[in-house]
Structure formats: C-alpha cells, structure tokens
KOLTORBA-82418 format. One record per residue (C-alpha): z negated, x, y negated. Coordinates in nm, 2 decimals, padded with zeros to 4 digits. Example, Ala and Ser with C-alpha at 12.3 -4.5 7.8 and 13.67 -1.06 7.14 Angstrom:
TORBA, pz, px, py
TORBA, -00.78, 01.23, 00.45
TORBA, -00.71, 01.37, 00.11
This chain:
TORBA, pz, px, py
TORBA, 00.01, -00.01, 00.01
TORBA, -00.10, 00.26, -00.26
TORBA, 00.25, 00.48, -00.14
TORBA, 00.46, 00.13, -00.22
TORBA, 00.28, 00.02, -00.59
TORBA, 00.34, 00.41, -00.66
TORBA, 00.71, 00.40, -00.54
TORBA, 00.75, 00.09, -00.80
TORBA, 00.52, 00.25, -01.11
TORBA, 00.78, 00.53, -01.06
TORBA, 01.09, 00.35, -01.02
TORBA, 01.01, 00.12, -01.37
TORBA, 00.86, 00.47, -01.54
TORBA, 01.19, 00.65, -01.47
TORBA, 01.42, 00.32, -01.66
TORBA, 01.18, 00.34, -01.92
TORBA, 01.25, 00.77, -01.97
TORBA, 01.65, 00.63, -01.91
TORBA, 01.63, 00.41, -02.19
TORBA, 01.44, 00.63, -02.42
TORBA, 01.71, 00.87, -02.33
TORBA, 01.97, 00.64, -02.44
TORBA, 01.87, 00.60, -02.83
TORBA, 01.50, 00.42, -02.77
TORBA, 01.34, 00.63, -02.96
TORBA, 01.54, 00.75, -03.23
TORBA, 01.67, 00.43, -03.34
TORBA, 01.94, 00.35, -03.12
TORBA, 02.32, 00.31, -03.30
TORBA, 02.46, 00.10, -02.97
TORBA, 02.36, -00.28, -02.86
TORBA, 02.05, -00.27, -02.65
TORBA, 01.87, -00.59, -02.45
TORBA, 01.63, -00.61, -02.18
TORBA, 01.89, -00.72, -01.93
TORBA, 02.19, -00.42, -02.05
TORBA, 02.02, -00.15, -02.17
TORBA, 02.27, 00.10, -02.24
TORBA, 02.58, -00.12, -02.31
TORBA, 02.78, -00.03, -02.61
TORBA, 02.81, -00.24, -02.92
TORBA, 02.95, -00.18, -03.25
TORBA, 02.54, -00.33, -03.39
TORBA, 02.19, -00.15, -03.46
TORBA, 01.95, -00.25, -03.30
TORBA, 01.52, -00.12, -03.38
TORBA, 01.39, 00.00, -03.07
TORBA, 01.15, -00.25, -02.84
TORBA, 00.77, -00.21, -02.90
TORBA, 00.82, -00.26, -02.52
TORBA, 00.91, 00.06, -02.46
TORBA, 00.86, 00.26, -02.78
TORBA, 00.50, 00.25, -02.94
TORBA, 00.49, 00.09, -03.25
TORBA, 00.32, 00.34, -03.38
TORBA, 00.59, 00.65, -03.38
TORBA, 00.86, 00.75, -03.54
TORBA, 00.98, 00.79, -03.90
TORBA, 00.92, 00.39, -04.08
TORBA, 01.25, 00.21, -04.19
TORBA, 01.26, -00.06, -04.20
TORBA, 01.22, -00.28, -03.86
TORBA, 01.24, 00.05, -03.72
TORBA, 01.66, 00.01, -03.80
TORBA, 01.86, 00.29, -03.85
TORBA, 01.83, 00.52, -04.15
TORBA, 02.24, 00.52, -04.35
TORBA, 02.23, 00.67, -04.63
TORBA, 02.52, 00.45, -04.74
TORBA, 02.64, 00.09, -04.74
TORBA, 02.94, 00.14, -04.57
TORBA, 03.06, 00.00, -04.26
TORBA, 02.75, -00.19, -04.35
TORBA, 02.75, -00.61, -04.35
TORBA, 02.42, -00.63, -04.44
TORBA, 02.15, -00.37, -04.59
TORBA, 01.77, -00.34, -04.65
TORBA, 01.73, -00.15, -04.96
TORBA, 01.44, -00.02, -05.16
TORBA, 01.36, -00.03, -05.52
TORBA, 00.97, 00.11, -05.56
TORBA, 00.95, 00.07, -05.97
TORBA, 00.67, -00.09, -06.14
TORBA, 00.78, -00.03, -06.54
TORBA, 00.83, -00.41, -06.60
TORBA, 00.50, -00.50, -06.44
TORBA, 00.28, -00.70, -06.68
TORBA, -00.07, -00.71, -06.54
TORBA, -00.18, -00.47, -06.22
TORBA, 00.05, -00.22, -06.11
TORBA, 00.13, -00.04, -05.78
TORBA, 00.44, -00.28, -05.65
TORBA, 00.69, 00.06, -05.75
TORBA, 00.46, 00.16, -05.34
TORBA, 00.59, -00.21, -05.19
TORBA, 00.87, -00.08, -05.05
TORBA, 00.69, 00.17, -04.90
TORBA, 00.41, -00.06, -04.69
TORBA, 00.67, -00.38, -04.64
TORBA, 00.82, -00.06, -04.42
TORBA, 00.56, 00.03, -04.21
TORBA, 00.38, -00.35, -04.15
TORBA, 00.80, -00.42, -04.01
TORBA, 00.64, -00.17, -03.75
TORBA, 00.58, -00.50, -03.61
TORBA, 00.89, -00.69, -03.62
TORBA, 01.09, -00.78, -03.29
TORBA, 01.47, -00.88, -03.22
TORBA, 01.50, -01.24, -03.25
TORBA, 01.39, -01.50, -03.41
TORBA, 01.13, -01.71, -03.18
TORBA, 01.13, -02.01, -03.40
TORBA, 01.54, -01.96, -03.51
TORBA, 01.65, -01.85, -03.20
TORBA, 01.91, -01.67, -03.39
TORBA, 01.95, -01.28, -03.30
TORBA, 02.05, -01.10, -03.59
TORBA, 02.06, -00.78, -03.40
TORBA, 02.38, -00.98, -03.18
TORBA, 02.55, -01.07, -03.52
TORBA, 02.53, -00.83, -03.80
TORBA, 02.60, -00.45, -03.84
TORBA, 02.26, -00.39, -04.06
TORBA, 02.03, -00.07, -04.11
TORBA, 01.80, 00.07, -04.41
TORBA, 02.02, 00.26, -04.65
TORBA, 01.68, 00.40, -04.83
TORBA, 01.56, 00.33, -05.20
TORBA, 01.72, 00.38, -05.48
TORBA, 01.63, 00.67, -05.73
TORBA, 01.46, 00.54, -05.98
TORBA, 01.35, 00.64, -06.33
TORBA, 00.95, 00.56, -06.39
TORBA, 00.92, 00.68, -06.69
TORBA, 01.24, 00.48, -06.87
TORBA, 01.29, 00.09, -06.75
TORBA, 01.58, 00.07, -06.90
TORBA, 01.74, 00.40, -06.76
TORBA, 01.54, 00.23, -06.42
TORBA, 01.79, -00.11, -06.52
TORBA, 02.11, 00.17, -06.50
TORBA, 02.07, 00.31, -06.21
TORBA, 02.00, 00.02, -06.00
TORBA, 02.27, -00.16, -06.18
TORBA, 02.55, 00.16, -06.08
TORBA, 02.36, 00.15, -05.71
TORBA, 02.42, -00.19, -05.60
TORBA, 02.79, -00.19, -05.76
TORBA, 02.86, 00.05, -05.49
TORBA, 02.66, -00.18, -05.24
TORBA, 02.85, -00.49, -05.34
TORBA, 03.19, -00.35, -05.33
TORBA, 03.15, -00.27, -04.92
TORBA, 03.09, -00.64, -04.90
TORBA, 02.76, -00.57, -04.74
TORBA, 02.47, -00.78, -04.82
TORBA, 02.18, -00.64, -05.00
TORBA, 01.85, -00.70, -04.88
TORBA, 01.56, -00.56, -05.07
TORBA, 01.25, -00.48, -05.11
TORBA, 01.05, -00.41, -05.50
TORBA, 00.92, -00.31, -05.71
TORBA, 00.80, -00.55, -05.94
TORBA, 01.05, -00.85, -06.04
TORBA, 01.22, -00.70, -06.32
TORBA, 01.45, -00.56, -06.07
TORBA, 01.66, -00.88, -06.00
TORBA, 01.78, -00.84, -06.32
TORBA, 02.08, -00.57, -06.30
TORBA, 02.06, -00.66, -05.87
TORBA, 02.26, -00.97, -06.04
TORBA, 02.41, -00.79, -06.28
TORBA, 02.63, -00.57, -05.99
TORBA, 02.62, -00.93, -05.79
TORBA, 02.81, -01.14, -06.01
TORBA, 03.04, -00.86, -06.13
TORBA, 03.21, -00.92, -05.79
TORBA, 03.13, -01.27, -05.67
TORBA, 03.11, -01.41, -06.05
TORBA, 02.86, -01.64, -06.19
TORBA, 02.58, -01.75, -05.87
TORBA, 02.33, -01.95, -05.77
TORBA, 02.02, -01.87, -05.73
TORBA, 01.68, -02.01, -05.54
TORBA, 01.39, -01.86, -05.74
TORBA, 01.07, -01.87, -05.53
TORBA, 00.80, -01.76, -05.80
TORBA, 00.46, -01.89, -05.96
TORBA, 00.60, -01.74, -06.27
TORBA, 00.93, -01.72, -06.51
TORBA, 00.87, -01.51, -06.75
TORBA, 00.74, -01.18, -06.55
TORBA, 01.03, -00.98, -06.69
TORBA, 01.19, -01.18, -06.81
TORBA, 01.50, -01.14, -06.58
TORBA, 01.63, -01.41, -06.56
TORBA, 01.61, -01.56, -06.91
TORBA, 01.85, -01.23, -06.97
TORBA, 02.07, -01.39, -06.68
TORBA, 02.15, -01.70, -06.85
TORBA, 02.23, -01.51, -07.17
TORBA, 02.47, -01.29, -07.00
TORBA, 02.62, -01.59, -06.80
TORBA, 02.53, -01.45, -06.41
TORBA, 02.37, -01.77, -06.32
TORBA, 02.58, -02.06, -06.22
TORBA, 02.25, -02.28, -06.44
TORBA, 02.39, -02.66, -06.18
TORBA, 02.27, -02.47, -05.94
TORBA, 01.96, -02.28, -05.99
TORBA, 01.63, -02.43, -05.81
TORBA, 01.31, -02.26, -05.88
TORBA, 01.02, -02.34, -05.64
TORBA, 00.65, -02.26, -05.67
TORBA, 00.55, -02.21, -06.03
TORBA, 00.23, -02.31, -06.20
TORBA, -00.11, -02.15, -06.30
TORBA, -00.22, -02.14, -06.69
TORBA, 00.04, -02.15, -07.01
TORBA, 00.18, -02.06, -07.35
TORBA, 00.22, -02.44, -07.42
TORBA, 00.16, -02.76, -07.26
TORBA, 00.55, -02.76, -07.06
TORBA, 00.60, -02.39, -06.98
TORBA, 00.88, -02.45, -06.79
TORBA, 01.08, -02.67, -07.09
TORBA, 01.32, -02.33, -07.16
TORBA, 01.42, -02.36, -06.76
TORBA, 01.49, -02.77, -06.75
TORBA, 01.66, -02.70, -07.13
TORBA, 01.90, -02.48, -06.95
TORBA, 01.95, -02.71, -06.61
TORBA, 01.69, -02.53, -06.32
TORBA, 01.56, -02.73, -06.10
TORBA, 01.18, -02.65, -06.16
TORBA, 00.94, -02.74, -05.86
TORBA, 00.61, -02.69, -05.97
TORBA, 00.34, -02.53, -05.68
TORBA, 00.19, -02.90, -05.69
TORBA, 00.52, -03.10, -05.59
TORBA, 00.48, -02.86, -05.27
TORBA, 00.12, -02.96, -05.17
TORBA, 00.06, -03.11, -04.84
TORBA, 00.38, -03.16, -04.74
TORBA, 00.65, -02.95, -04.57
TORBA, 00.92, -02.83, -04.80
TORBA, 01.18, -02.92, -04.51
TORBA, 01.36, -03.23, -04.72
TORBA, 01.31, -03.05, -05.05
TORBA, 01.54, -02.76, -04.88
TORBA, 01.81, -03.06, -04.78
TORBA, 01.81, -03.16, -05.15
TORBA, 01.87, -02.75, -05.25
TORBA, 02.16, -02.68, -04.98
TORBA, 02.38, -02.95, -05.16
TORBA, 02.26, -02.86, -05.48
TORBA, 02.43, -02.54, -05.40
TORBA, 02.76, -02.62, -05.22
TORBA, 02.98, -02.37, -05.13
TORBA, 02.93, -02.15, -05.41
TORBA, 02.76, -01.86, -05.36
TORBA, 02.37, -01.78, -05.40
TORBA, 02.15, -01.55, -05.45
TORBA, 01.74, -01.56, -05.32
TORBA, 01.49, -01.41, -05.51
TORBA, 01.18, -01.45, -05.38
TORBA, 00.82, -01.30, -05.54
TORBA, 00.57, -01.33, -05.29
TORBA, 00.31, -01.42, -05.57
TORBA, 00.47, -01.74, -05.49
TORBA, 00.22, -01.76, -05.19
TORBA, -00.13, -01.85, -05.28
TORBA, -00.32, -01.54, -05.30
TORBA, -00.56, -01.65, -05.02
TORBA, -00.27, -01.52, -04.79
TORBA, -00.12, -01.25, -04.98
TORBA, -00.35, -01.12, -05.21
TORBA, -00.21, -00.75, -05.26
TORBA, 00.03, -00.86, -05.55
TORBA, -00.03, -00.77, -05.92
TORBA, -00.06, -01.11, -06.07
TORBA, -00.18, -01.34, -05.85
TORBA, -00.23, -01.74, -05.94
TORBA, -00.44, -01.95, -05.73
TORBA, -00.34, -02.35, -05.57
TORBA, 00.02, -02.14, -05.43
TORBA, 00.28, -02.17, -05.17
TORBA, 00.13, -02.15, -04.78
TORBA, 00.32, -01.86, -04.52
TORBA, 00.48, -02.17, -04.40
TORBA, 00.60, -02.31, -04.67
TORBA, 00.76, -01.96, -04.75
TORBA, 00.95, -01.97, -04.46
TORBA, 01.08, -02.33, -04.48
TORBA, 01.20, -02.22, -04.78
TORBA, 01.37, -01.97, -04.66
TORBA, 01.50, -02.11, -04.33
TORBA, 01.65, -02.41, -04.54
TORBA, 01.93, -02.19, -04.71
TORBA, 02.06, -02.14, -04.37
TORBA, 02.45, -02.21, -04.44
TORBA, 02.45, -02.08, -04.76
TORBA, 02.65, -01.89, -04.91
TORBA, 02.34, -01.63, -04.92
TORBA, 02.49, -01.30, -05.13
TORBA, 02.18, -01.13, -05.17
TORBA, 01.82, -01.17, -05.13
TORBA, 01.52, -00.97, -05.27
TORBA, 01.12, -00.99, -05.23
TORBA, 00.95, -00.81, -05.48
TORBA, 00.59, -00.81, -05.60
TORBA, 00.38, -00.62, -05.31
TORBA, 00.15, -00.43, -05.47
TORBA, -00.03, -00.25, -05.20
TORBA, -00.36, -00.09, -05.37
TORBA, -00.47, -00.46, -05.36
TORBA, -00.37, -00.55, -04.98
TORBA, -00.68, -00.40, -04.87
TORBA, -00.57, -00.57, -04.44
TORBA, -00.19, -00.53, -04.52
TORBA, -00.16, -00.91, -04.50
TORBA, 00.09, -00.97, -04.80
TORBA, 00.34, -00.65, -04.69
TORBA, 00.36, -00.75, -04.30
TORBA, 00.44, -01.13, -04.48
TORBA, 00.70, -00.94, -04.68
TORBA, 00.84, -00.78, -04.39
TORBA, 00.86, -01.11, -04.20
TORBA, 01.02, -01.31, -04.47
TORBA, 01.24, -01.02, -04.56
TORBA, 01.29, -01.08, -04.13
TORBA, 01.37, -01.45, -04.20
TORBA, 01.62, -01.35, -04.50
TORBA, 01.81, -01.16, -04.26
TORBA, 01.85, -01.47, -03.98
TORBA, 01.97, -01.68, -04.25
TORBA, 02.33, -01.49, -04.40
TORBA, 02.63, -01.68, -04.30
TORBA, 02.73, -01.49, -04.02
TORBA, 02.41, -01.42, -03.77
TORBA, 02.45, -01.64, -03.48
TORBA, 02.21, -01.85, -03.37
TORBA, 02.11, -01.92, -02.96
C-alpha cells in the first residue's frame, strides 16, 4: 500500500514539474489549463496557484506576462502611479503596485458569469507610465502621449491609478481615436481633480451618454450635482442605490449608451469606506462591493474602449482589502470587454 501511494504521489509530482517546465513558473505565453497542460495557443494565461505559489514571482497584474508595449495585445493592464492631483490624503501613487500584489489571488475564470477572458483576449501587463511626480501638467502630457500609443494599436487599456486626474489625459487620447465617448463614472465625487469638467470643455464626452453613479457626501451648495445635470448627464446619487440591486439600473444604462464607444471610470471611493478604507477621500454611506460588481457586469454588451480603477491608497489600507477589491473589479472589467468568451 505504501509503495502504491508513493508511486501515485511521484507521478503527480512529475506532472506538476512538467507543467512548470512548459512555462508555468514564469507566466506562460501559451494557453494552459487543467485539461491541456501545454497545448499551444496565442493567448497569455496566468500560472495557476494549483501549481505555482501565489507568493512567488515578480508581481504583475494577475501574474500575467509583462510586455514593454501594447503591440500585439487586445487589452493591457497599465499603471499610472500619481497622486499629485489629490485634494485630501496622498498615497494613491502606490496604488498600482499594491493592486498588482493583491491580484495574485485572481484565477482564470469568472465563476459568477462563466467568462473566460484568457481564452478570448490577448492581454498582458505593460507596466507603468513614467510620470513626473513634481509636475502635474507634465504628467498629464506624458499620460496622454503614452495612451495615444496604446490605443493606436487597437489595444483596450485597463488602468490602475493613481488619483482620478489621470482620466482626463487618458480620455484625451481615447477621444482622438474614437471621437466623443460615452462615460460610466462610478464615484463618490464629481469635483476631485475635475477630470470630467475638463473633458466636457474639450468635447471629449458625448454628454447624452454619461451616467454618474454613487455620488454622495456634503457639498459646497444645496445641489452639488446641478452642473452635471445641466450638461445632460444622468446623475444617480448613492441614496438612490441604497438597499437594492443595481442590475435594473444597468439595463437602463446600456440602453442609454447604445452601440457607441464607452469609457468606464471607477473610483474605489464609490464604495463605502467600511469595505474600502484605503482611499484618499472616503465618504460614508456608499455602495457595496456587490453593487460595484453589478455595475461592471452590467456593462457587458457595451462597446468599451477603456476602463480605469483609481484612488487606491495603500497607506490607509491596513488589511489590503481595498487593493484586493480593486484587483477584483479590474478583473471584472476585463471579463466584460466586447471580445470575451462566455461558457
């Protein structure tokens, strides 16, 4: 009996070693799953924690391969590590790094929706924009130029912030390629860094196709959202979201967005600080993580041309849960891109 058990163990051990030699230890560039351990494919697939310890290796988003450019990719995770535009607590410049660390928990399939992004999309981590932490205007120029190169390849950027200022130069580059875009903006605030006011002034947004969800908190006037409504935006305050599913809301949003290009911008402070304390400007009585997931999953079917997850500030994230939540929301964004396969 001992000899038989040992043989079974040894065979299993050799199988795992063979998988590792086929690329599992280093983030394989060929498709690998439990059925076809080393079968060839054009997709990048993270190594499974069944075979490779999560704590090993260099942290990339979801343990994907690192690439220097977006060439040949259909989607790319990009970090923009700045907090120069932060109005309250700094620290979001370290957000992309911590999101990558916590993303080691992610697996290959979305069990809730049966999405299989790594069988559908050529995706990798292309690192960070080389920002200027002393000069916000120069940083915006650098971001705009970096994203021009990314979107010129046809790649869809999935961005890790950084403070919300980054949405402005990103949308400058996105609108140069696609024209004015619709916007799904999930946030507690409309004024932080004023990226979307700048976007309206420059004609980057199709204002008939803008929705802002989760807005809340005290303000400088009785109606803090009058400006947004006057532009034609749909404003959904947090109070309208309490104690309910947001699936019906997202059905209305999909109808509003139509088939035109859409950008998704998700500030982690849209979530209640009880769930996501690691952010610069927390506001009580916010959305739940479940509602955050409902919003992103509700974007399935939209013509998404870019997404971001911003304002993770690790210094205030003592458990890592905020960055972990951010990593999972970014994975959900990957899963709703237009080309993703579902089982």
